[in-house]
C-alpha positions in Angstrom: 15.0 -20.1 -29.4 16.8 -21.2 -26.2 18.2 -17.8 -25.2 16.2 -14.5 -24.9 16.8 -11.9 -27.4 16.5 -8.2 -27.0 16.6 -6.0 -30.1 17.2 -2.4 -29.1 16.6 0.5 -31.4 18.5 3.7 -30.5 18.2 6.6 -32.9 20.1 9.8 -32.0 18.4 12.3 -34.2 14.9 13.3 -33.4 13.7 13.4 -37.0 15.2 10.1 -37.8 13.7 8.6 -34.6 10.2 9.7 -35.4 10.4 8.6 -39.1 11.7 5.2 -38.2 9.2 4.6 -35.4 6.2 5.8 -37.4 7.1 2.9 -39.8 7.9 0.4 -37.0 5.1 0.9 -34.5 1.9 0.9 -36.5 3.2 -2.3 -38.2 4.0 -3.8 -34.8 0.5 -2.9 -33.5 -1.1 -4.4 -36.5 0.9 -7.6 -36.1 0.0 -7.8 -32.5 -3.7 -7.2 -33.1 -3.8 -9.8 -35.8 -2.1 -12.3 -33.5 -4.5 -11.6 -30.7 -7.5 -12.1 -33.0 -6.2 -15.5 -34.1 -5.5 -17.0 -30.7 -7.5 -20.2 -30.1 -10.4 -19.2 -27.8 -10.7 -22.7 -26.3 -7.1 -23.3 -25.6 -6.5 -24.6 -22.1 -4.3 -22.2 -20.0 -1.0 -23.6 -18.8 -0.6 -24.2 -15.1 0.1 -21.1 -13.0 2.6 -23.2 -11.1 4.8 -23.2 -14.1 4.0 -26.7 -15.4 5.3 -25.9 -18.9 8.8 -24.4 -19.6 8.3 -20.8 -20.6 10.7 -21.1 -23.6 8.2 -23.4 -25.3 5.7 -20.6 -25.5 7.5 -18.1 -27.7 6.5 -15.2 -25.4 7.4 -11.7 -26.6 6.7 -8.0 -26.1 7.8 -4.6 -27.4 9.0 -2.2 -24.7 9.1 1.5 -25.6 11.0 3.5 -23.0 10.2 7.2 -22.7 11.7 9.9 -20.5 12.6 8.9 -16.9 12.8 5.3 -17.9 9.0 4.7 -18.1 8.3 1.6 -20.2 5.3 1.3 -22.5 4.8 -2.4 -22.9 3.0 -3.7 -26.0 2.0 -7.4 -26.3 -0.4 -9.6 -28.2 -1.9 -11.4 -25.1 -1.9 -11.5 -21.3 1.1 -13.9 -21.1 3.1 -11.6 -23.4 2.1 -8.6 -21.4 3.3 -10.3 -18.2 6.5 -11.3 -20.0 7.3 -7.7 -21.0 6.4 -6.5 -17.5 8.6 -9.1 -15.7 11.5 -8.2 -18.0 11.2 -4.5 -17.5 10.7 -4.8 -13.7 13.8 -7.0 -13.5 15.8 -4.4 -15.4 15.0 -1.7 -12.9 14.6 -3.6 -9.6 16.2 -7.1 -9.9 17.8 -7.0 -6.4 14.7 -5.9 -4.6 12.6 -8.5 -6.5 15.1 -11.3 -5.8 15.1 -10.5 -2.1 11.3 -10.7 -2.0 11.4 -14.1 -3.7 13.8 -15.3 -1.1 11.2 -14.3 1.5 8.3 -16.1 0.0 10.4 -19.2 -0.5 11.3 -19.2 3.2 15.0 -19.0 2.5 16.1 -15.8 4.2 17.9 -17.7 7.1 19.8 -19.8 4.6 21.2 -16.8 2.7 21.2 -13.9 5.2 21.3 -15.6 8.6 18.4 -16.3 11.0 18.7 -13.3 13.3 18.9 -10.5 10.8 15.9 -8.3 10.3 13.7 -8.4 7.2 12.7 -5.2 5.4 9.1 -5.6 6.5 7.7 -5.4 3.0 6.0 -8.8 2.9 5.3 -9.4 6.6 5.9 -7.9 10.0 8.4 -10.7 11.0 11.1 -9.2 13.1 13.7 -11.8 12.1 14.5 -13.9 9.0 13.9 -17.0 11.0 10.4 -16.0 12.0 9.7 -15.0 8.4 11.0 -18.3 7.1 9.0 -20.4 9.5 5.8 -18.7 8.4 6.4 -18.7 4.6 7.8 -22.3 4.7 4.6 -23.3 6.5 2.5 -21.7 3.7 4.6 -23.5 1.1 4.4 -26.9 2.8 0.7 -26.6 3.3 0.1 -26.0 -0.4 -2.0 -22.9 0.5 -1.3 -20.9 -2.7 -1.7 -24.0 -4.9 -5.2 -24.6 -3.5 -6.2 -21.0 -4.2 -4.9 -21.2 -7.8 -6.9 -24.4 -8.3 -10.2 -22.7 -7.3 -12.3 -21.7 -10.3 -13.1 -18.0 -10.8 -14.6 -15.9 -9.4 -13.5 -17.3 -6.0 -10.1 -18.1 -7.5 -8.0 -16.2 -10.0 -9.1 -15.9 -13.6 -7.3 -17.3 -16.6 -6.0 -13.8 -17.5 -4.5 -13.4 -14.0 -2.7 -16.8 -14.3 -1.4 -15.9 -17.7 -0.1 -12.6 -16.5 1.7 -14.4 -13.6 3.1 -17.1 -15.9 4.3 -14.5 -18.4 5.8 -12.3 -15.6 7.9 -15.2 -14.3 9.1 -16.0 -17.8 10.1 -12.4 -18.5 12.0 -12.1 -15.2 13.9 -15.3 -16.0 14.6 -14.2 -19.5 16.1 -11.0 -18.3 18.3 -12.9 -15.8 19.6 -15.2 -18.6 20.4 -12.3 -20.9 21.9 -9.8 -18.5 24.6 -9.5 -16.0 23.4 -8.1 -12.7 25.3 -4.9 -12.0 23.6 -3.6 -8.9 26.1 -4.1 -6.0 23.2 -5.1 -3.7 23.0 -8.5 -5.3 25.6 -8.9 -8.1 27.0 -12.4 -8.1 24.7 -13.6 -5.2 23.5 -17.2 -5.3 20.0 -16.1 -4.1 19.3 -14.3 -7.4 17.9 -17.1 -9.5 14.9 -17.9 -11.8 11.4 -17.9 -10.4 8.2 -19.8 -11.3 4.7 -18.5 -11.7 4.0 -20.1 -8.4 6.6 -17.8 -6.8 4.8 -14.8 -8.3 1.5 -16.1 -6.9 3.1 -16.6 -3.5 4.3 -13.0 -3.5 0.7 -11.9 -4.4 -0.5 -14.0 -1.5 1.9 -12.4 0.9 0.6 -8.9 -0.1 -3.0 -10.0 0.4 -2.4 -11.2 4.0 0.0 -8.4 5.0 -2.7 -6.8 7.1 -3.8 -10.1 8.8 -1.6 -13.1 9.2 1.3 -11.2 7.8 1.0 -8.6 10.6 1.2 -11.4 13.3 3.9 -13.7 11.9 6.0 -13.6 15.1 3.0 -14.6 17.2 2.0 -17.4 14.8 5.5 -18.9 14.7 6.1 -18.5 18.5 2.8 -20.0 19.7 3.4 -23.0 22.1 0.8 -25.0 24.1 1.0 -25.0 27.9 3.0 -27.7 29.5 0.9 -30.8 30.6 -0.7 -30.3 34.0 -0.3 -26.5 33.9 -2.7 -24.6 36.1 -5.0 -22.1 34.3 -3.2 -18.8 34.0 -4.5 -15.2 33.9 -6.5 -14.3 30.9 -5.9 -11.5 28.3 -6.1 -7.9 29.4 -9.0 -6.3 27.5 -7.6 -2.7 27.7 -4.2 -3.9 26.7 -5.5 -5.8 23.7 -7.7 -2.9 22.6 -4.7 -0.6 22.8 -2.6 -3.1 20.8 -5.2 -3.3 18.1 -5.3 0.5 17.8 -1.5 0.7 17.6 -1.3 -2.1 15.0 -3.8 -0.5 12.7 -2.5 3.0 13.3 1.0 1.8 12.4 -0.4 0.1 9.2 -2.1 3.4 8.2 1.0 5.4 9.0 3.3 3.1 6.9 0.8 2.4 4.1 -1.3 5.6 4.1 -2.5 7.7 1.2 -4.6 10.6 -0.1 -7.0 10.5 -3.0 -9.7 12.9 -4.3 -12.0 12.7 -7.3 -13.9 15.8 -8.6 -17.1 15.6 -10.5 -17.7 17.3 -13.9 -19.9 20.0 -12.2 -16.7 21.3 -10.5 -14.3 21.2 -13.4 -13.6 23.6 -16.3 -14.7 21.2 -19.0 -17.3 19.0 -17.3 -15.1 16.0 -17.2 -13.8 14.3 -14.0 -10.5 14.9 -12.3 -8.5 12.6 -10.0 -5.5 13.3 -7.7 -3.9 10.1 -6.3 -1.2 10.4 -3.6 -0.3 7.0 -2.0 2.1 7.1 0.9 4.3 4.1 0.6 7.8 2.9 1.5 10.7 4.5 -0.4 12.8 1.4 0.0 12.3 -2.4 -0.2 9.7 -4.7 -1.7 6.7 -2.4 -1.4 7.9 0.2 -3.8 5.8 1.3 -6.8 7.0 1.0 -10.3 5.6 2.8 -13.4 4.5 1.5 -16.7 2.0 1.5 -19.5 0.5 -1.8 -20.5 -1.2 -2.4 -23.8 -2.9 -5.3 -25.6 -4.4 -3.8 -28.8 -8.1 -4.0 -28.7 -8.1 -5.5 -25.2 -6.4 -3.3 -22.6 -4.6 0.0 -22.4 -3.7 1.3 -18.9 -0.9 3.4 -17.4 0.1 3.9 -13.8 2.0 2.1 -11.0 2.2 -1.4 -9.7 3.8 -2.8 -6.6 7.0 -4.7 -7.4 6.3 -8.3 -8.4 2.8 -7.5 -9.6 2.1 -8.2 -13.3 -0.5 -5.4 -13.7 -0.9 -1.7 -13.0 -2.7 -1.3 -9.7 -3.2 2.5 -9.4 -3.6 4.3 -12.7 -5.7 5.7 -15.6 -7.0 4.9 -19.0 -8.7 6.8 -21.8 -11.9 6.7 -19.7 -11.3 6.4 -16.0 -8.7 7.1 -13.3 -8.4 5.6 -9.8 -6.3 5.5 -6.8 -6.3 3.5 -3.5 -6.0 4.6 0.1 -5.4 2.2 3.0 -8.7 1.5 4.6 -9.8 1.3 8.2 -11.6 -2.0 7.8 -10.4 -4.7 10.2 -8.8 -7.3 8.0 -8.9 -10.1 10.6 -10.5 -11.2 13.9 -9.9 -13.6 16.7 -11.8 -16.6 17.8 -11.5 -17.5 21.5 -11.2 -21.2 21.9 -12.5 -23.3 24.7 -9.9 -26.1 25.0 -10.6 -29.8 25.6 -9.8 -30.4 29.3 -7.9 -33.6 28.3 -5.8 -31.9 25.6 -4.7 -28.2 25.3 -4.1 -28.8 21.5 -7.8 -29.7 20.9 -10.7 -27.3 21.1 -14.5 -27.7 21.6 -17.1 -26.7 19.0 -20.7 -27.3 20.1 -19.3 -29.7 22.8 -17.2 -31.8 20.3 -13.5 -32.0 20.5 -11.5 -31.0 17.4 -7.8 -31.5 17.2 -5.6 -28.6 16.1 -3.5 -29.2 13.0 0.2 -29.4 13.6 2.4 -27.8 11.0 6.0 -29.0 11.6 8.3 -26.7 9.7 12.0 -27.0 9.1 14.1 -24.0 8.0 17.7 -24.3 6.7 20.0 -21.8 8.5 23.3 -20.4 7.3 26.3 -21.9 9.1 24.1 -23.9 11.5 21.7 -26.8 11.9 18.2 -26.5 10.4 15.6 -25.2 12.8 12.4 -27.2 13.3 9.3 -25.6 14.9 5.6 -26.5 15.2 2.8 -24.2 14.4 -0.8 -24.8 15.5 -3.7 -24.3 13.2 -7.5 -24.5 13.6 -10.6 -24.3 11.5 -10.4 -20.5 12.0 -6.7 -20.0 11.3 -3.5 -20.1 13.3 -3.2 -20.0 17.1 -1.6 -16.7 18.2 -0.3 -15.9 21.7 0.1 -12.1 21.4 -1.3 -9.2 19.6 1.0 -6.3 18.9 3.1 -7.3 21.9 0.1 -7.7 24.3 -0.2 -11.3 25.5 -3.1 -13.6 24.5 -2.2 -16.4 26.9 -2.6 -20.0 25.7 -3.6 -21.6 29.0 -5.0 -25.1 29.9 -8.5 -23.8 29.2 -8.2 -21.0 26.5 -6.4 -20.2 23.3 -6.9 -17.7 20.5 -7.1 -18.3 16.7 -6.6 -15.6 14.1 -9.0 -15.5 11.2 -7.8 -13.7 8.1 -10.3 -13.9 5.2 -7.6 -12.7 2.8 -5.9 -16.1 3.3 -8.6 -17.2 0.8 -8.1 -14.2 -1.6 -5.8 -14.4 -4.6 -7.9 -12.0 -6.7 -6.1 -8.7 -6.3 -4.8 -8.8 -9.9 -8.3 -9.5 -11.2 -9.6 -6.5 -9.4 -6.8 -4.4 -11.0 -7.7 -5.9 -14.4 -11.4 -5.0 -13.9 -10.5 -1.4 -13.0 -8.2 -1.1 -16.1 -11.0 -2.3 -18.4 -13.8 -0.2 -16.9 -15.2 2.7 -19.0 -16.9 4.7 -16.2 -17.0 4.9 -12.4 -20.1 2.7 -12.5 -18.2 0.1 -14.3 -15.4 0.5 -11.7 -17.9 -0.2 -9.0 -19.3 -3.2 -10.9 -15.8 -4.6 -11.5 -15.0 -4.4 -7.8 -18.3 -6.2 -7.0 -17.5 -8.9 -9.4 -13.9 -9.6 -8.4 -13.8 -8.7 -4.6 -10.0 -8.9 -4.5 -8.8 -5.7 -2.7 -7.5 -6.7 0.7 -6.8 -3.5 2.6 -7.7 -0.5 0.5 -10.5 1.9 -0.5 -10.9 3.0 -4.1 -11.5 6.6 -5.3 -12.2 7.1 -9.0 -13.3 9.6 -11.6 -14.2 9.3 -15.3 -14.2 11.3 -18.4 -18.0 11.7 -18.2 -17.7 13.6 -15.0 -18.5 10.8 -12.6 -17.0 10.2 -9.1 -16.8 7.2 -6.8 -15.6 6.3 -3.3 -16.0 2.8 -2.2 -14.6 0.6 0.6 -14.7 -2.5 -1.6 -12.5 -4.4 0.9 -12.2 -8.0 1.9 -13.1 -8.0 5.6 -14.5 -10.8 7.8 -18.3 -11.0 7.8 -18.8 -9.7 11.3 -22.0 -7.7 11.6 -22.7 -5.7 14.6 -25.5 -8.2 15.4 -23.0 -11.1 15.2 -20.6 -9.2 17.5 -23.3 -8.5 20.0 -24.4 -12.1 20.1 -21.1 -13.9 19.9 -18.4 -11.6 21.5 -16.5 -13.1 24.4 -16.0 -10.8 27.5 -12.7 -9.8 25.9 -14.5 -9.0 22.6 -17.1 -6.9 24.4 -14.4 -4.4 25.4 -12.3 -4.6 22.2 -15.0 -4.6 19.4 -16.8 -1.4 20.3 -13.5 0.5 20.9 -11.7 -0.8 17.8 -14.0 -2.7 15.4 -11.8 -5.8 15.9 -13.9 -8.8 17.0 -13.1 -11.6 19.4 -15.8 -14.2 18.9 -16.7 -17.3 20.8 -15.1 -20.1 18.8 -16.9 -22.8 20.8 -20.3 -22.1 19.3 -21.2 -23.2 15.8 -23.9 -20.5 15.6 -21.1 -17.9 15.8 -19.6 -19.0 12.4 -19.2 -16.0 10.0 -21.6 -17.4 7.4 -22.0 -16.1 3.9 -23.5 -13.0 2.4 -25.4 -12.9 -0.9 -23.1 -11.9 -3.7 -19.9 -12.7 -1.8 -17.5 -14.7 -3.9 -16.1 -16.5 -0.8 -17.7 -17.6 2.4 -17.1 -15.5 5.5 -16.5 -12.1 3.9 -18.7 -9.0 3.7 -20.8 -9.0 0.6 -20.7 -6.0 -1.7 -24.2 -4.7 -0.7 -22.6 -3.9 2.7 -19.7 -1.9 1.4 -19.6 1.9 2.1 -20.2 3.6 -1.2 -20.6 7.2 -2.5 -21.4 7.8 -6.1 -21.7 11.0 -8.0 -20.7 13.5 -5.2 -19.1 16.8 -6.2 -16.0 15.4 -4.6 -15.0 12.1 -3.0 -11.9 12.2 -0.7 -10.1 9.9 1.6 -7.0 10.3 3.7 -7.0 7.0 5.7 -9.8 7.8 8.1 -13.1 5.8 7.8 -15.6 6.2 5.0 -17.8 8.6 7.1 -16.5 11.9 5.7 -15.6 10.9 2.1 -17.7 14.0 1.4 -18.4 16.2 4.4 -21.8 17.3 3.0 -22.9 13.7 2.3 -21.5 11.7 5.2 -21.7 7.9 4.9 -23.4 6.1 7.7 -25.1 2.7 8.4 -22.1 0.5 7.7 -20.9 -2.2 10.1 -18.3 -1.3 12.7 -15.8 -3.7 11.2 -15.5 -1.2 8.2 -14.6 1.7 10.5 -16.1 4.2 12.9 -18.7 7.0 12.5 -18.9 10.3 14.2 -15.4 10.3 15.7 -12.5 12.7 15.6 -10.7 12.8 12.2 -6.9 13.0 11.7 -5.3 16.4 11.0 -4.6 15.2 7.5 -8.2 14.3 6.9 -9.4 17.6 8.3 -7.0 19.6 6.2 -7.8 17.6 3.1 -11.5 18.0 3.5 -11.1 21.8 3.9 -8.9 22.0 0.8 -11.0 19.9 -1.6 -14.3 21.2 -0.4 -13.1 24.7 -1.1 -11.8 23.6 -4.5 -15.1 22.0 -5.4 -17.0 25.1 -4.3 -14.7 27.4 -6.3 -15.2 25.3 -9.5 -13.6 25.6 -12.8 -10.9 23.1 -11.8 -8.2 21.7 -14.1 -5.3 19.3 -13.7 -3.1 22.3 -12.7 -5.3 22.8 -9.6 -4.6 19.2 -8.6 -0.9 19.8 -9.0 -1.1 22.9 -6.8 -2.9 20.9 -4.1 -0.4 18.2 -4.1 2.5 20.5 -3.3 0.7 23.2 -1.4 2.5 21.9 1.7 0.0 23.7 4.0 0.3 22.7 7.7 -3.2 22.2 9.2 -1.7 21.9 12.7 -0.2 25.4 12.3 -3.5 26.9 11.1 -5.0 25.5 14.3 -2.2 26.2 16.8 0.6 28.3 15.5 -0.9 31.6 16.7 -1.4 30.1 20.2 2.2 28.8 20.2 3.6 32.2 19.2 1.6 34.0 21.9 2.7 31.5 24.6 6.3 31.3 23.5 7.7 34.2 25.6 6.4 32.7 28.8 7.5 29.2 27.9 11.0 30.4 26.7 11.7 33.5 28.7 14.2 35.7 26.9 14.6 33.5 23.9 13.7 36.0 21.2 15.4 33.8 18.5 13.2 30.8 19.0 10.0 32.8 19.3 10.9 35.0 16.3 11.6 31.9 14.2 8.1 30.6 14.9 6.5 33.9 14.3 8.1 34.4 10.9 7.5 30.9 9.7 5.3 30.8 6.6 3.3 27.8 8.0 4.2 25.6 5.1 6.6 22.6 4.7 8.4 23.8 1.6 12.1 23.2 1.3 12.6 26.9 1.8 10.3 27.3 4.8 12.2 28.8 7.7 11.1 27.7 11.2 9.2 24.7 9.8 11.7 22.2 11.3 11.4 23.8 14.7 7.6 23.5 14.6 7.8 20.0 13.3 10.0 18.8 16.1 7.9 20.7 18.7 4.7 19.2 17.4 6.0 15.6 17.5 7.1 16.2 21.1 3.7 17.7 22.0 2.0 14.5 20.9 4.1 12.5 23.3 3.8 15.0 26.2 0.1 15.6 26.1 -3.1 13.6 25.5 -5.4 14.4 22.6 -8.4 15.3 24.9 -6.3 17.6 27.0 -4.5 19.3 24.1 -7.3 21.5 22.9 -9.6 24.1 24.5 -12.5 23.3 22.2 -13.2 19.5 22.2 -14.3 17.4 19.2 -17.9 17.7 18.1 -19.5 15.3 15.6 -21.6 18.3 14.5 -18.4 20.1 13.4 -15.9 17.3 12.6 -13.7 19.4 10.4 -13.5 22.4 12.7 -13.0 20.6 16.0 -11.0 20.1 18.1 -9.3 23.5 18.0 -7.6 26.1 20.2 -4.3 24.8 21.6 -4.3 24.7 25.4 -0.9 26.2 26.0 -1.4 25.9 29.7 -1.7 22.2 29.6 1.1 20.1 31.2 3.7 19.3 28.6 3.3 22.3 26.3 6.3 24.2 27.6 8.3 21.0 28.0 7.7 20.1 24.4 8.7 23.6 23.1 11.8 23.8 25.3 12.8 20.3 24.2 12.5 21.1 20.5 14.6 24.2 20.8 17.3 22.5 22.8 17.4 19.5 20.4 18.1 21.7 17.4 20.7 23.8 19.1 22.5 20.7 20.4 22.6 19.4 16.8 24.0 22.7 15.6 20.9 23.4 13.4 19.8 27.1 13.2 16.2 27.5 14.5 15.2 29.3 11.3 17.2 27.2 8.8 15.3 26.4 5.6 13.6 23.0 5.9 15.4 21.5 2.9 18.8 22.1 4.4 18.0 19.6 7.1 15.4 17.4 5.5 17.0 15.6 2.6 18.0 12.4 0.9 21.4 11.6 -0.5 21.5 10.1 -4.0 24.7 9.7 -6.0 26.6 11.7 -3.4 24.3 14.6 -3.8 21.9 16.1 -1.2 18.4 16.4 -2.5 16.1 18.6 -0.4 12.7 17.0 0.5 9.6 18.9 1.4 6.4 17.7 3.1 5.8 16.6 6.7 4.4 13.8 8.9 2.2 14.4 11.9 1.2 18.0 11.3 -1.5 17.1 8.7 0.4 18.0 5.5 -1.3 16.4 2.4 2.2 15.8 1.0 3.2 13.3 3.6 6.9 12.6 4.2 8.1 10.3 7.0 11.8 11.0 7.3 14.5 9.5 9.5 15.7 11.8 12.2 19.5 11.9 12.5 20.7 14.8 14.6 24.3 13.9 14.2 23.8 13.8 10.4 22.2 17.2 10.2 18.5 16.5 10.6 16.2 14.3 8.6 18.6 12.4 6.4 16.5 9.8 4.6 12.8 9.1 3.9 11.3 5.9 5.1 8.0 6.3 3.4 5.6 9.0 2.2 4.5 10.4 -1.1 5.4 7.8 -3.7 3.5 7.5 -7.1 1.5 10.7 -7.7 -1.0 11.1 -10.5 -3.1 14.2 -11.5 -5.5 13.1 -14.2 -8.2 14.7 -16.3 -9.5 14.4 -19.9 -9.9 16.7 -22.8 -12.4 16.3 -25.6 -10.2 13.7 -27.4 -9.4 10.2 -26.2 -6.1 11.0 -24.5 -6.0 11.6 -20.8 -4.4 14.8 -19.6 -2.1 13.4 -16.9 0.8 14.5 -14.8 2.7 11.9 -12.8 5.7 11.6 -10.4 7.5 8.7 -8.8 9.1 10.4 -5.8 11.9 7.9 -5.3 12.5 7.3 -9.1 12.1 4.1 -11.1 15.2 2.1 -10.2 16.9 1.2 -6.9 20.1 0.5 -8.7 22.5 3.3 -8.0 24.1 2.8 -11.4 20.9 3.4 -13.2 20.2 6.8 -14.9 16.8 6.5 -13.4 17.9 6.1 -9.8 17.3 9.7 -8.8 16.0 11.6 -11.8 12.4 11.8 -10.6 13.6 12.4 -7.0 15.2 15.6 -8.3 11.9 16.5 -9.9 10.0 15.8 -6.7 12.4 18.1 -4.8 11.7 20.9 -7.3 7.9 20.2 -7.3 8.1 19.4 -11.0 6.0 16.8 -12.8 6.3 14.3 -15.7 3.8 14.8 -18.5 2.3 11.3 -19.1 2.6 9.9 -22.6 -0.4 7.8 -23.1 -1.4 8.0 -26.7 0.8 6.9 -29.6 1.5 10.4 -30.9 2.8 11.4 -27.5 5.0 8.4 -27.2 6.4 8.9 -30.7 7.2 12.6 -29.9 9.5 11.8 -27.0 13.1 12.6 -28.1 14.4 10.1 -25.6 12.4 7.2 -27.0 14.1 3.8 -27.0 12.5 0.6 -28.3 13.4 -2.9 -27.0 11.9 -6.0 -28.5 12.1 -8.9 -26.1 11.5 -12.5 -27.1 12.3 -16.0 -26.1 
């Protein structure tokens, strides 16, 4: 058929609903299973670039919606599963998705103007023009097409290509069938059909977001020195080291997470438990979206995926559950180039001159002439002239090239598929070894047999400590030990990254080098390095590029390790204990410092009994009803700016007690009283009572209604919330990022997971959707959604709605 068809079944009465669906769904499953069994095994897959028109394929899926708009997508094969997923994602997030496809096509300047800011979801570009120059360069160079053409395992599998092809067809089918109602993009010319190549380009953008994507402005602004220019000053080692720290600290702040797995020895029934709590943006193209995806006899997984992805990325099955946390591995490095004295756009390798590759890129601009710029690329990657704002001068003698190994990685969906098909944590580890597609995350997993796993199965450059010692430039000798970010001598062929046994692409760390912890009573990560995944079994011996060892941990890590170690020691754990941990809203900074602050308050604020009393009475939690929490939060943020970490505490950090140190706030340190007085004055100037309940001044507005939000940012709260301060609006009036898709998962003696989930910002960004704020209200009230994984649970949902989508 030329037009997509959606058959929707809506049955008002519960009894009638169940009776009808009991007849419908088993028959549907049988048909799908039969169809899957009869597919020709040797059939050549269609091109992932969309070489065949989707309507010729007869793609179809059954989407069963349960409460809170969660779709359970049933299909006969991977293309059909992608089709149903693309359709359902479009129904909830068409404007956000369409905006992202404008980005990867390099067309933002054409539609939105060159000087406007991007939402930052697919790169760090500050302006649309910078974003377009980069992504148009990727498109013109055929980068993604080359990766798609690579055979697996270095390139994407047939299944991944089919999922992407189906996703594009499903998205397009939804657009043909439906009128876009979301005012963010209704009637806009930039909402248009996509190809499977567009889907692959979006996946590529996510893969490089921690490398090339983090330095887009530097890549697109790089210019060679004028002819005859005298050699200028070199890069500042301390400045570059500081910029590296800031860049990766910002990445972990905006893409952070918590996850913990508990072994069967700690649980009530001997089966594993997993709590996953990724901290991700609440707005834009890096939002999560929930679904269950099923191909009978082949795949059955439930969880969350990033928008535009055709497969669940964080989730659970009848056997395993996993989550990801943003890792400390350095996803890129620099090569310092010795330039040809006769040409600053050529560089020397073992004494031979090699010309840089010119990429001349033209970008159409709204209401203006097209903009043409040149980018400069080398065998290592693009030339960059700054890092996080600190200059890397391109002089007559020296330039710097960025190497991002994830520019050769289009395997992330294959890694997700391997996780979804694993039957145990050992199979999870084996799937990650086989696919090697995770660009910037750790994996924490548990299984129904009681197993646990932490692994930093991350694509990072193959920079061993030995290679860094042998090949670092003077700049690198300062930057690498301090940060793990290497600056290598690009003029020496013997400083090439080489290849590890078992690595599926040259120049990346092989799986034998990954930090890995298997079978521990608990395995936890809160965005620090792998060292304290379990405080009783610290991981050591890994290369510096993966992260540090024996250094101070964040307050969030310290609080998390205290909590989960105590839980594991107590034993008898259930899913309810995971739920309690998620919303405990304990403030580790307060446990370490609040008594000191209260004792020092009268001297810092003479005569201010109101402020000192508010701090003394605070319950040291970040619940919506916690009084005094906002005052401490604003004080603590100021204290970080007013004092240095080393001078903040009376007892310094000790690697022998990494969870208990540093401690004892030094209230006599310069800046303490200034921070406390500033926080009090700030709240009073905004008209906010010092002991006001947190939720009255930390909230989001949805559908004209204030929804209180709990959690906190820099004080170490597990339930991380990064809100926007707006004193004129009454406090924190929106959430930028923080707790997003949460899952607390265990297993009973049957085959159904015992799971509770929550999507903090709800399933749809369309304000007209009934699922725009429903889970946000649950989040505010610390309530959960009972996951419906097995057929009987899906059928029992009184809100069940069935949609059959076909072409």
